[in-house]
N, C-alpha and C positions, 0 to 999 in steps of 0.2 A: 258358879254352876246355877242351873235352873231346874234341876231334877227335883221331883216330888218324892220325899222319903216315906210319905204316908201310904197306907194300903189303898187299893183301888176302890174300896167302898166309899171313899170320900167323894167319888163322882156323884153320888146321890145329892150332895150338897150343892151341886151346880144346877139342879133342875129349875128351881124358882128363878134365880138370876138369869139363867139361859132363856127361859120362857119370856121374861121381861125384855131381855136384850134383843132377842129375835123378833118379838112383837114390835119393839121400837124401830127396828130396821125395816120391817114391812111398812110401817107408817111413813117413815122417811122416804122410802122408794116410791110409794104411792103418791105422796104429796109432791115429790120432785118430778114425777112423770109429766112430760109435755108432748106436744104434737110436732116437735122439730124432727126432721130427718134430712139427711143428705148434705148438710153444710160441710161435712168433712170429705165429701166426694166418695170416699171408700164405702161408706154405709149406703149411699145411693146405689152404688154398683151391686152391693149385696142384695138390696131389695129388688132391683131390676132383674138380677139373675134368678132370684127366688120366683118372681113373677113369670119369667120365661119357663122355668121348670114346672110351676103350678099350672100354667096354661098349655102345657104340652108342646112348647116350642124348642125344647131341648136346652142344653147348657150353652147358650149363645148370647151374643150382644144384640138384643132385639132393637136397640135404638139406632143402629147403624143403617145407612142407606142400602148397603149390601147385606143380604141375610146370611146367616150361618157362620158368622165369625166367632171363633172360639176364644173366650177370655183365658188369660194365663193365671188368673186367680185359682187357687185350689177350691174344690167344690163343696167342702165339708159344711161350712156355715150357711151358704145359700140353700143347700139341700135341707137343712133343718128348718130354715125360714120358710121354704116352699111348702112343707107339711102344714104349717100354721096358715100359710097363704091360701091353701086349699080350703081350710076350715072357714075362713072369712075372706073371700076374694076381693072385696071392695076396698080399693086404696083411695084415700089415706085413712078410711074408717078403721082399717085393720092394724094401724100402727101400734095401738096399745097391746095388741096380741103379739105382734112381732117383737116389741120391746120386752114383753113378759119373759121371753127366753133368757135375756140377759139378767133380768131381775131374779128369776128363779135360780139362775146359775150362780149369782152372788150369794144367795141364801144357802145354796148347796155347798158352795166353796167355804162359807163360814162354818157350816156344820162339819164338813170333812176336815177343816183346819183344826177344830176342837178335837175331833176324833184322833187325828194324826198326832197332835201334840201330846195328848193324854196317853195314848197307847204306845206309839213308837218312840216318842222323845221323853216320856215320863215327866212332863211339865206339871207344875202345881195347878190344881183345878182353876182357881180364879185367874191366874196368869194366863193359862191356856184360853179360858173364856174371853179374857180381855183382848188377847191377840186376835181371836176369831172375830169378835165384834168390831175391833178397830179395822180389820180387813174389810168387813161389810160396810163400815161407815166411811172408808177412805174416799174423800170427795171426788178425786179424779175417776175412780171406778164407778161411783154413784152417777157421776155425770155421763159416763159412757153408756151406762145401763138405761138411763132415763132420757137423755138428751140426744142420743144417737142410736143407730142400729149397728154398732160396730161389733167385732168378734172377740175383743179382749176379755170380756167377762166370761163368755162361754169357754174361751181358751183357758182362763184361770181355773175354771171348774175341771176341765179335762186334765190340766197339769197336776193339780192336787189329787184328783182321783187316780191318775196313773201312778203317782208316787205311793199312795196308800195301798193300792192293789199289788204293786210290785213288791213292796215291803212285806205284805201279807204272804206273797208267794215264797219269798226267801225264808220266812219263819216256818212256813209249812214244809218247805224242802228240808230244812235243818232237822225238823221233827220227824221226817220220814212219812209225812201224811200224803196220801194219794191225791188229795185235792190240790197239791202244789202245782201240778200241770194245768189244772183248771184255772187257777189264779194267774199263772203266767200267760195263759191264752187270753184271759180277760185283759191283762195288762197290755198284751200286743194289740188287741182291738182298740183300747183306749189310746195308746200311743200312736197308732196308725191314724185314728180319727183326729188326734191332735195335729198330726202332720198335714192331714187333708184340710185342716182348719187354718193353720198358719205354718208356713214352711219352715220357720225357725225351730219347730219341734224336731227337726232332724237331729238337733243337738240332744234332745231328750232321748231319742231312740238310740243314739250312739252311747249315751251315758248308761242306759239300762243294760245294753250289751256288755259294756265294760264292767259294770257293777256285778253282773251275774258271773262273769269270768273271774273277777276278784274274789267272789264268794265261792269259787270252785264249783259252780253249778253249770257244768258244761252242757248237759242235756237240755236244761232249761234255756240256756243261752241260744243253743241251736234251734230249739223250737220257736223261741221268740223271733229269731232272725228269719226263719222260714215263713212264719205267719205274717210278719210285717211285710216281707217281700210279696207275698200273695195278696195282701190287702191293699198296698199302695202301688204295686207294680202296674196293674191295669190302667190307673190314671196316668202314671208316668208315660207309659207307652202310647196311650190314647192322645194325651196332650201334645206329645212330640209328633205323632203322625198327623194330627189335625191342627198343628200350630198355624197361626195366621200367616198368610203369604206376605211378602214384602209390600205388595200393592194394597192388601187389606190393612196392614199396619200403617201404611201411609195414609189411607183413607180415614180410619177411625182416630188414630193418634192417641196420646195419653198413655198412662201407665198400665191400663187394662190389657194392652196387647204387647207390652214390652217384657221380654224375658229378663229374669233376675241377673243373668250374666251381662246383659247390657246395662241395666240399672246400676250395677255395682261400680262401674267405671265412670258414672256420671257424678258431678259434684253434689247434686241433689237428686236422689233417686226419683226417676220417672220424669224429671224436667230436662227435656232435650236441649233447652236453651241455656242450661247452667254450665255447659262445657264438660270436658272429660279430664280425668286425672291420669297421671302416669304411675307405674308401680313405685317410683321414688317418693310419691306423695302419700302413700298409704300410712306410713308411720305418723305423719302429721294428723291425718284423719283419726287414727286410733287414739292418739294422745288427746285430741280435741274431744272425742266422745267420752273418754275416761274422765276428763274434767267435767263434762256435762253431767255424767252419772253421779260422780262423787261430790261435785261442787254445786249441784242444782237439784237433780232428780231425787236424791236421798231426802232432802228437805221437802220437796214437792209431794212426795209420796207419804212421808211420815207426818208432815204438818203443813198441809196445803194452805190453810188460812195465813200462816206466817209467811210462806213463800209468796203468795199472791199479794201480800201487803208490801213486799219488797221488790217485786217484779211485775211489770205490766204484760200480761199474757198476749194481748192483742198487738202491742208494739213488737214483741218478740216474734210473733207469727208473721208480722209484716216484713221484718228483717229476713226471716227464713225464705219467704216467697219472693222477695225482691232482690236480696243479696246472696242468698244461699247460706250455707253453714258459716258462721262467723267464729272468730278466734275467741274461745271461752276463757283464755288466761286471765283477762281482766273482768270477767263477767260472772265470777263464782261467788259463793256465799260461805263464809267461815263456818257458820252453824251447820251447813250441809256437810262440809268436810268432817266436822266433829261427829255427826251422826254416822257418816260413812265409816269412820275409824271404829266406832262402837260396833257397827255391823260386821266389819272385818274382824275385830277382836272376837266377836261371838262366833263367827265362822271358823276361825282358827281354833277356838276352844272346842268346838264340836269335832273338828278334824282330829285333834289330839285324843279325844275320847274314843271316837269310832267314825269311820267314813261310811256314811249311808248313801243312798242313791242321790239325794239332793246335793250332797257335798261334791258329787261328780257332775251332776247336771247343771248346777248353777254357774260354775266357771265356764262351761261350754256355751251356755245360753248367752252369757255376758260377752264371751269372745266374739260370737256372731254379731251381737249388738254393736260393739265398738268398731267392727269392720264395716258396718252398713252406713251409707251416706244419708241418714235421715235423723230426725229428732229421736232421742233414745228413750224418752219417757214411755211411749206406747209399748216398747219392748220390755221395759222394766216393770210395768204395772202388774202383769200376771204373776210376778215373783213376790208380790206384796206380803202374803202370809209368811213366807220364808224369811224375807227381809226383816219383818217385825219380830220373828222368833230370834234371829241373830242379834237384833238390836237389844232385846231383853237379856239374851245370853251374854252379850257384850257388857251390859251393865253389871251382870253377875260376876263376870271375869274381873272387871275393874274393882268392884268392892271386895272381891276375894283377896286382892292384893293388900287391901287395908285391914279389914277385919271381917271374917266370914259371917259373923253373927249379924252383920248389917245387910247381907245379901237379900234375904226375903223382903225386908222392908223397902230397900231401894228398888227392887224389881216391882213390887206392888205399886209404889209411887210412880215408877216409870210407866207401867201399863195404864194406870189411871190417867196420867197426863196424855199418853198416846191416844187413848180412847176419847178423852175429853176434848182434845183439840180437833180431832176428826169429827166428833159430834157437833162441836161448835161451828165448824165449817159448813155443815149441812144446815144447821139452824139459821146461820147468817144468810145463806143463799135463799132459804125459804122465806125469810122475812122480806127480802128484796123482791122475790118472785111474786109473793102474795100482796105486795104493796098496791095501794090504790092509785099510785102515781105511775103513769105510763113511762115517764122519763126515767124513773128509778128502776124500771124492770131490767133484768140482766141483758147485757148486750147480745148474748146468744139468741134470746127470744126476740129482741128487736130486729136483729138481722134476718131472722126467719120471717117475721111479719113483713118486712120490706121485700123479701124474696117472693112471698105470695102476692104482694101488690104488683111486682114486676111480671110475674107469671099471668096475672089477670089481664095486664095490658097485652101480653103476647097472645093470649087466648082470644082476645077480642079483635086484634088487629092483623096478625100475621096469618096467612092462609095455612090450612091444615097440611097441605101437601108440600110445604116448603121445608127444606132441610136447614137447620141452624148450626152455626159454629159458636162454641161457648167454652168457658173454663170448666163447666160442670155438666157434661153431656147426659149422664144418667138421670140427674134430678130434673132437668128441663124436659126430658122425655116422659118421666113419670107423671109430671103435673100438667103438661100441655099436649102430649101425644105426638109432638113434632119429632121427626128424625133429627139426630144430632151427631156432630163430630167434634173433636177436641181442637181448641185453638192452640196451634203451635206452628212455628216456622211459616208464617203467611207468605213470605216471598217464594218459598219452594212449592207451596201448595196452591198458589193463586189460580193457576189454570185448572187444576183438579176441582177446586171449589166452584169455579165457573161452570164446569161440566155437570157438577152435582146440583146446579141451580141455587147455590147458596147466595143469599143477599144480605142477611142480617147477622150481626154479632151480638149475642146476648151476654153482656159482661157483668158478672156479679161474683162475689166471694164472701165467705164469712169473715175474712180479714181483708184489710185494704190492699188491693193489688193495683199498682199504677198502670194506666193504659200505655200500650206501646206507642211510640212517637208516630208511627205510620198511620195510626187511626185518626189523627187530627185533621187530615184532609178530607175526611168523609163526614157527612152531616149526621147529627144525632136524631134518630127517630123518636127516642124517648130518653129522658133523664130524670132520675128520681130525686136527686139532690140530697140524698142521705149521707151519713158519715162515710159509707163505703163507696159512694158515687156509683150506684147501679145505673146502667144505661144500655140502650140498644143502638148500635151503630148501623146505619144504612150504607152498604157498600155500593149500591146502585144496581141497575139491571145487569145480570150476568153477561149479556151480549154487548153491553155498551157501558163500561165502567172505567174509571181511572185505573191505571196500573198501580200495583203496590210500590 
């Protein structure tokens, strides 16, 4: 067990260590903050869409030669970014402000985790604080907050906030307090915005409805369902009625215009060249993703420094982009499986005691994750505070089998180790980042420096009115102002690219992506010679060029 038998007045003992811990978190986030954006591609799209909204161009793909193409990303996160984009409209000078959303989200998620564990799960004060701090110091989440403009950190805040508010509404309903309906309304708003931020939150919405029915709160469940329908319905109807036409999809390419129903059947979501699967292959995908979550992600989330010492992240990313999802049967880590078993034991222990909202939501969120053809880590990271809670509860369940008197001590040691290894991961990164040696700088920063050098060449050499084809259309547009389309299926798009006046291929990625064989017969206009082999391929004048 992990419950705190002491009175609530013991919360006062948390003030000083909480102040120290949260201050340390702020320092770490500020020191890790960098000027990188867009290397994940997704965050470049978020910033581009925020710019479109802030500049009054509507929610559209402004980099495309054809104006007015609607993206199929939900608009929640770009909308928040656009508010800050209006405050400081100069890009990239406003990057620190855009990233501050994720940083503040992680601090808020830490505070809400502490509040949730103390009030709703009755966790001992120092254990609850340790879990909250470990969540904020989790290196992959810190990286996403400071090295990208991704939505995971903001989604983590929405997820924990929704759970807290819904649990509050259930307590109020049991007590017959009139504010119960206000709390359920607030929960509907949060859950709806979570869905508008990341579509996987449909599992959270379903879990809330199931939970309210389980608690026999029928009126609250109906109110929740009506409010969610009213809040997300307009976007669903609008996005379907304004979905990109087949010609627009063909022009822009990439995942920004691909519906989820299409991506689901691809071997790698959004990669049209990866091929398609049949229904008979879904069980293999599910099993592969289960192995990835239990045999890799559990360790990556709980102890990133240990995971990164055992696996090369860049080599794995290269395999994903060049080969698609690989068989994880022989690529798992025993220590990750052990952590997963502890988390599972903690989850089952919680279920035996009482099924709360997260005990329904977590399996549904993971179910969607194992069905989706992409790396599972990004879907699992927003669950970090709950996974850490179950990990500590699993330690308690294990020691209860031996001798209950050991449980508090084992959990205290466990949370100290959890917090320590995550803090160590950040300090190690900072020591490399702040090193005077350019060679020793993190590869992520070196890749972005090389990207800026490449963009400088594009800016000086390629005419402003030329449309470019690239692996990263939004980032090229943000930094060069040139219209862009995605590189995919060149044989099928060759004539269209000629009509659009496309002459140059700007080839770069945060991870090594081998050039397609057909590119070799065209001369290189620029080659950087770096580790990732950044280059610009000259396809020749559109009216007089070699066929693909």
